[in-house]
C-alpha positions as a Markdown table, in Angstrom:
| # | Residue | x | y | z |
|---|---|---|---|---|
| 1 | Unk | 142.7 | 73.7 | 96.1 |
| 2 | Unk | 146.0 | 74.6 | 97.6 |
| 3 | Unk | 147.0 | 72.2 | 100.5 |
| 4 | Unk | 150.5 | 73.6 | 100.8 |
| 5 | Unk | 153.1 | 75.9 | 99.2 |
| 6 | Unk | 153.8 | 75.3 | 95.5 |
| 7 | Unk | 156.4 | 72.5 | 95.7 |
| 8 | Unk | 160.0 | 73.2 | 94.9 |
| 9 | Unk | 161.3 | 69.6 | 94.7 |
| 10 | Unk | 162.3 | 68.0 | 91.4 |
| 11 | Unk | 159.3 | 65.7 | 91.6 |
| 12 | Unk | 156.9 | 68.6 | 92.1 |
| 13 | Unk | 158.4 | 70.5 | 89.2 |
| 14 | Unk | 158.1 | 67.4 | 87.0 |
| 15 | Unk | 154.5 | 67.0 | 87.9 |
| 16 | Unk | 153.7 | 70.7 | 87.4 |
| 17 | Unk | 155.3 | 70.6 | 83.9 |
| 18 | Unk | 153.3 | 67.5 | 83.0 |
| 19 | Unk | 150.1 | 69.3 | 84.0 |
| 20 | Unk | 151.0 | 72.5 | 82.2 |
| 21 | Unk | 151.9 | 70.6 | 79.0 |
| 22 | Unk | 148.6 | 68.7 | 79.0 |
| 23 | Unk | 146.6 | 71.9 | 79.6 |
| 24 | Unk | 148.5 | 73.7 | 76.8 |
| 25 | Unk | 147.7 | 70.9 | 74.4 |
| 26 | Unk | 144.0 | 70.8 | 75.4 |
| 27 | Unk | 143.7 | 74.6 | 75.0 |
| 28 | Unk | 145.3 | 74.4 | 71.6 |
| 29 | Unk | 142.6 | 71.9 | 70.5 |
| 30 | Unk | 139.7 | 74.2 | 71.4 |
| 31 | Unk | 137.7 | 75.4 | 74.4 |
| 32 | Unk | 135.7 | 72.2 | 74.9 |
| 33 | Unk | 138.5 | 69.8 | 74.0 |
| 34 | Unk | 139.2 | 66.7 | 76.0 |
| 35 | Unk | 142.3 | 64.8 | 76.9 |
| 36 | Unk | 143.4 | 61.5 | 75.4 |
| 37 | Unk | 142.9 | 58.5 | 77.8 |
| 38 | Unk | 146.0 | 56.3 | 78.0 |
| 39 | Unk | 145.6 | 52.6 | 77.8 |
| 40 | Unk | 146.9 | 49.6 | 79.7 |
| 41 | Unk | 150.6 | 49.2 | 79.0 |
| 42 | Unk | 151.4 | 52.9 | 79.7 |
| 43 | Unk | 153.8 | 53.1 | 82.6 |
| 44 | Unk | 151.9 | 55.9 | 84.3 |
| 45 | Unk | 149.0 | 53.4 | 85.0 |
| 46 | Unk | 151.5 | 51.2 | 87.0 |
| 47 | Unk | 153.0 | 54.0 | 89.0 |
| 48 | Unk | 152.1 | 55.3 | 92.4 |
| 49 | Unk | 150.7 | 58.8 | 91.9 |
| 50 | Unk | 152.3 | 61.8 | 93.6 |
| 51 | Unk | 150.1 | 63.2 | 96.4 |
| 52 | Unk | 148.7 | 66.6 | 95.5 |
| 53 | Unk | 150.2 | 69.3 | 97.6 |
| 54 | Unk | 149.9 | 72.5 | 95.6 |
| 55 | Unk | 152.1 | 71.6 | 92.7 |
| 56 | Unk | 149.8 | 73.8 | 90.5 |
| 57 | Unk | 147.9 | 76.9 | 91.5 |
| 58 | Unk | 144.2 | 77.1 | 92.0 |
| 59 | Unk | 143.4 | 78.3 | 88.5 |
| 60 | Unk | 145.4 | 75.5 | 86.9 |
| 61 | Unk | 143.8 | 72.9 | 89.2 |
| 62 | Unk | 140.3 | 74.2 | 88.3 |
| 63 | Unk | 141.2 | 74.0 | 84.6 |
| 64 | Unk | 142.6 | 70.5 | 85.0 |
| 65 | Unk | 139.5 | 69.3 | 86.8 |
| 66 | Unk | 137.3 | 70.7 | 84.1 |
| 67 | Unk | 139.3 | 68.8 | 81.5 |
| 68 | Unk | 139.0 | 65.6 | 83.5 |
| 69 | Unk | 135.2 | 66.1 | 83.9 |
| 70 | Unk | 134.7 | 66.7 | 80.2 |
| 71 | Unk | 136.9 | 63.7 | 79.3 |
| 72 | Unk | 135.0 | 61.4 | 81.7 |
| 73 | Unk | 131.6 | 62.4 | 80.4 |
| 74 | Unk | 132.7 | 62.2 | 76.7 |
| 75 | Unk | 134.1 | 58.6 | 77.2 |
| 76 | Unk | 131.5 | 58.1 | 78.7 |
| 77 | Unk | 132.6 | 56.9 | 82.2 |
| 78 | Unk | 131.6 | 57.3 | 85.8 |
| 79 | Unk | 135.1 | 58.1 | 87.1 |
| 80 | Unk | 138.5 | 59.2 | 85.8 |
| 81 | Unk | 141.8 | 59.4 | 87.7 |
| 82 | Unk | 144.6 | 61.7 | 86.6 |
| 83 | Unk | 146.9 | 58.9 | 85.6 |
| 84 | Unk | 144.4 | 57.9 | 83.0 |
| 85 | Unk | 145.2 | 61.1 | 81.1 |
| 86 | Unk | 148.9 | 60.6 | 81.7 |
| 87 | Unk | 149.4 | 62.6 | 84.9 |
| 88 | Unk | 151.0 | 61.0 | 87.9 |
| 89 | Unk | 148.9 | 63.0 | 90.3 |
| 90 | Unk | 146.6 | 61.7 | 93.1 |
| 91 | Unk | 143.4 | 63.4 | 91.9 |
| 92 | Unk | 140.2 | 61.8 | 90.5 |
| 93 | Unk | 136.7 | 62.8 | 89.5 |
| 94 | Unk | 133.6 | 60.8 | 89.8 |
| 95 | Unk | 130.0 | 61.2 | 88.6 |
| 96 | Unk | 127.3 | 58.6 | 87.9 |
| 97 | Unk | 123.9 | 59.3 | 86.4 |
| 98 | Unk | 122.7 | 55.9 | 87.5 |
| 99 | Unk | 121.9 | 52.8 | 85.3 |
| 100 | Unk | 118.5 | 53.8 | 84.1 |
| 101 | Unk | 117.1 | 50.4 | 85.2 |
| 102 | Unk | 115.3 | 50.2 | 88.5 |
| 103 | Unk | 116.1 | 46.5 | 89.0 |
| 104 | Unk | 119.8 | 47.0 | 88.4 |
| 105 | Unk | 119.8 | 50.1 | 90.5 |
| 106 | Unk | 118.2 | 48.2 | 93.4 |
| 107 | Unk | 120.4 | 45.1 | 93.2 |
| 108 | Unk | 123.7 | 46.9 | 92.7 |
| 109 | Unk | 122.8 | 49.7 | 95.1 |
| 110 | Unk | 123.5 | 52.2 | 92.4 |
| 111 | Unk | 122.0 | 55.6 | 93.0 |
| 112 | Unk | 123.0 | 58.6 | 91.0 |
| 113 | Unk | 126.3 | 60.1 | 92.2 |
| 114 | Unk | 126.7 | 63.9 | 91.8 |
| 115 | Unk | 130.0 | 65.1 | 90.4 |
| 116 | Unk | 132.7 | 65.2 | 93.0 |
| 117 | Unk | 136.5 | 65.5 | 93.2 |
| 118 | Unk | 138.8 | 63.2 | 95.2 |
| 119 | Unk | 142.2 | 64.6 | 96.2 |
| 120 | Unk | 144.6 | 62.2 | 97.8 |
| 121 | Unk | 141.8 | 59.7 | 98.6 |
| 122 | Unk | 142.3 | 56.5 | 100.6 |
| 123 | Unk | 139.8 | 53.7 | 101.4 |
| 124 | Unk | 139.5 | 50.8 | 103.8 |
| 125 | Unk | 136.8 | 48.1 | 104.0 |
| 126 | Unk | 134.0 | 49.0 | 106.4 |
| 127 | Unk | 132.4 | 45.7 | 107.3 |
| 128 | Unk | 132.8 | 42.2 | 106.0 |
| 129 | Unk | 130.3 | 42.2 | 103.1 |
| 130 | Unk | 131.8 | 41.5 | 99.7 |
| 131 | Unk | 129.9 | 41.9 | 96.4 |
| 132 | Unk | 130.9 | 41.0 | 92.9 |
| 133 | Unk | 129.8 | 42.6 | 89.6 |
| 134 | Unk | 131.1 | 43.2 | 86.2 |
| 135 | Unk | 133.4 | 46.2 | 85.9 |
| 136 | Unk | 135.1 | 48.0 | 83.1 |
| 137 | Unk | 137.8 | 50.7 | 82.7 |
| 138 | Unk | 138.3 | 53.5 | 80.2 |
| 139 | Unk | 142.0 | 52.5 | 80.2 |
| 140 | Unk | 141.3 | 48.9 | 79.3 |
| 141 | Unk | 139.1 | 49.3 | 76.3 |
| 142 | Unk | 137.1 | 46.5 | 74.9 |
| 143 | Unk | 136.9 | 44.3 | 78.0 |
| 144 | Unk | 135.1 | 43.8 | 81.3 |
| 145 | Unk | 135.4 | 41.3 | 84.2 |
| 146 | Unk | 133.8 | 40.5 | 87.5 |
| 147 | Unk | 135.5 | 42.1 | 90.5 |
| 148 | Unk | 134.7 | 41.2 | 94.1 |
| 149 | Unk | 135.0 | 44.3 | 96.3 |
| 150 | Unk | 133.9 | 45.4 | 99.8 |
| 151 | Unk | 130.3 | 46.5 | 99.8 |
| 152 | Unk | 131.1 | 49.5 | 102.0 |
| 153 | Unk | 134.3 | 51.4 | 102.5 |
| 154 | Unk | 135.6 | 54.2 | 104.7 |
| 155 | Unk | 136.7 | 56.9 | 102.3 |
| 156 | Unk | 139.1 | 59.7 | 103.4 |
| 157 | Unk | 140.8 | 62.6 | 101.6 |
| 158 | Unk | 140.1 | 66.1 | 100.5 |
| 159 | Unk | 137.9 | 67.9 | 97.9 |
| 160 | Unk | 139.1 | 70.4 | 95.4 |
| 161 | Unk | 138.7 | 73.3 | 97.9 |
| 162 | Unk | 140.9 | 71.6 | 100.6 |
| 163 | Unk | 138.0 | 70.4 | 102.8 |
| 164 | Unk | 138.6 | 67.1 | 104.4 |
| 165 | Unk | 136.1 | 64.2 | 104.1 |
| 166 | Unk | 135.8 | 61.0 | 106.1 |
| 167 | Unk | 132.7 | 59.0 | 105.2 |
| 168 | Unk | 131.4 | 55.6 | 104.7 |
| 169 | Unk | 130.3 | 54.9 | 101.1 |
| 170 | Unk | 128.2 | 51.9 | 100.2 |
| 171 | Unk | 127.1 | 50.0 | 97.1 |
| 172 | Unk | 128.1 | 51.1 | 93.6 |
| 173 | Unk | 129.4 | 54.5 | 94.7 |
| 174 | Unk | 131.9 | 52.5 | 96.9 |
| 175 | Unk | 132.9 | 50.4 | 93.9 |
| 176 | Unk | 133.6 | 53.6 | 91.9 |
| 177 | Unk | 135.7 | 55.2 | 94.5 |
| 178 | Unk | 137.7 | 52.0 | 95.0 |
| 179 | Unk | 138.3 | 51.7 | 91.3 |
| 180 | Unk | 139.5 | 55.3 | 91.0 |
| 181 | Unk | 141.6 | 55.3 | 94.1 |
| 182 | Unk | 143.2 | 52.0 | 92.9 |
| 183 | Unk | 144.4 | 53.9 | 89.8 |
| 184 | Unk | 146.3 | 56.3 | 92.1 |
| 185 | Unk | 148.2 | 53.3 | 93.5 |
| 186 | Unk | 149.1 | 51.8 | 90.1 |
| 187 | Unk | 146.4 | 49.1 | 90.3 |
| 188 | Unk | 144.0 | 48.2 | 87.5 |
| 189 | Unk | 140.7 | 46.5 | 88.0 |
| 190 | Unk | 142.0 | 43.4 | 86.1 |
| 191 | Unk | 144.5 | 42.9 | 89.0 |
| 192 | Unk | 141.5 | 42.2 | 91.3 |
| 193 | Unk | 139.3 | 40.5 | 88.7 |
| 194 | Unk | 138.1 | 36.9 | 88.4 |
| 195 | Unk | 139.9 | 36.3 | 85.1 |
| 196 | Unk | 137.6 | 33.5 | 84.0 |
| 197 | Unk | 134.9 | 36.1 | 83.8 |
| 198 | Unk | 136.9 | 38.3 | 81.4 |
| 199 | Unk | 134.6 | 39.2 | 78.4 |
| 200 | Unk | 135.0 | 41.4 | 75.4 |
| 201 | Unk | 132.5 | 44.2 | 75.2 |
| 202 | Unk | 130.8 | 42.6 | 72.2 |
| 203 | Unk | 127.4 | 40.9 | 72.1 |
| 204 | Unk | 128.4 | 38.3 | 74.7 |
| 205 | Unk | 129.9 | 40.9 | 77.0 |
| 206 | Unk | 126.7 | 43.0 | 76.7 |
| 207 | Unk | 124.7 | 39.9 | 77.5 |
| 208 | Unk | 126.6 | 39.2 | 80.7 |
| 209 | Unk | 126.9 | 42.8 | 81.7 |
| 210 | Unk | 123.2 | 43.6 | 81.8 |
| 211 | Unk | 122.4 | 40.9 | 84.4 |
| 212 | Unk | 122.0 | 42.6 | 87.8 |
| 213 | Unk | 124.2 | 39.9 | 89.4 |
| 214 | Unk | 126.4 | 37.9 | 87.1 |
| 215 | Unk | 125.0 | 34.5 | 88.0 |
| 216 | Unk | 124.5 | 33.2 | 84.5 |
| 217 | Unk | 128.1 | 34.3 | 83.5 |
| 218 | Unk | 129.4 | 32.5 | 86.6 |
| 219 | Unk | 127.7 | 29.3 | 85.6 |
| 220 | Unk | 128.6 | 29.5 | 81.9 |
| 221 | Unk | 132.2 | 30.7 | 82.3 |
| 222 | Unk | 133.0 | 28.6 | 85.4 |
| 223 | Unk | 133.9 | 31.1 | 88.1 |
| 224 | Unk | 132.8 | 31.7 | 91.6 |
| 225 | Unk | 130.9 | 34.6 | 93.0 |
| 226 | Unk | 131.4 | 35.3 | 96.8 |
| 227 | Unk | 130.0 | 32.3 | 98.7 |
| 228 | Unk | 129.8 | 29.9 | 95.8 |
| 229 | Unk | 131.9 | 27.3 | 94.1 |
| 230 | Unk | 133.0 | 27.5 | 90.5 |
| 231 | Unk | 130.3 | 26.2 | 88.2 |
| 232 | Unk | 127.7 | 26.1 | 91.0 |
| 233 | Unk | 124.4 | 27.9 | 90.8 |
| 234 | Unk | 125.5 | 31.1 | 92.7 |
| 235 | Unk | 123.3 | 32.7 | 95.2 |
| 236 | Unk | 122.8 | 36.5 | 95.6 |
């Protein structure tokens, strides 16, 4: 997608060179190679991404998106933002096959999400409902924590072809786009998390993570879900 002329500023040149170096490295590794995912502590994850405005041409953008898609699937994850592969560019990809459990899908409002691209996305809460579930991140390996987020958000931006979107997203898809858009602003999910819920992704983490709503984790670990007090028996 080209939303403007190829940038001539120093920042645009810097971004373009970052993208091209990454693509060169991935090509050298093989036709189906993936990009390394950077971890918390890397400065790019704490930087505000540069808005995409044609810094690379359409062929390079398609190649970058294909690399991001492969990398997300291989992780596996349901979203990946460009900063997670070291690129300070406001582009993300999302795709969710669904949880494979009807009860979890119903409670978390988690339908399958087809692959899509978010270019320069922004979101704002659409309504007052807040929901809290365990969340993880490919750039914070080995941990998960409960994050309270708006149940519905108004999502704006463009797709990879330059078409604008302006829509209300609800449930788990809203959580995914909030998480990925946050990456583009230098925010990690742990910044919004209930830290008493923080769990390693070991046997205990798996135990807490499979509950459709983390009520047992809230009781055992002593944190509040929306509308409850710490240590109380939380409601839905």
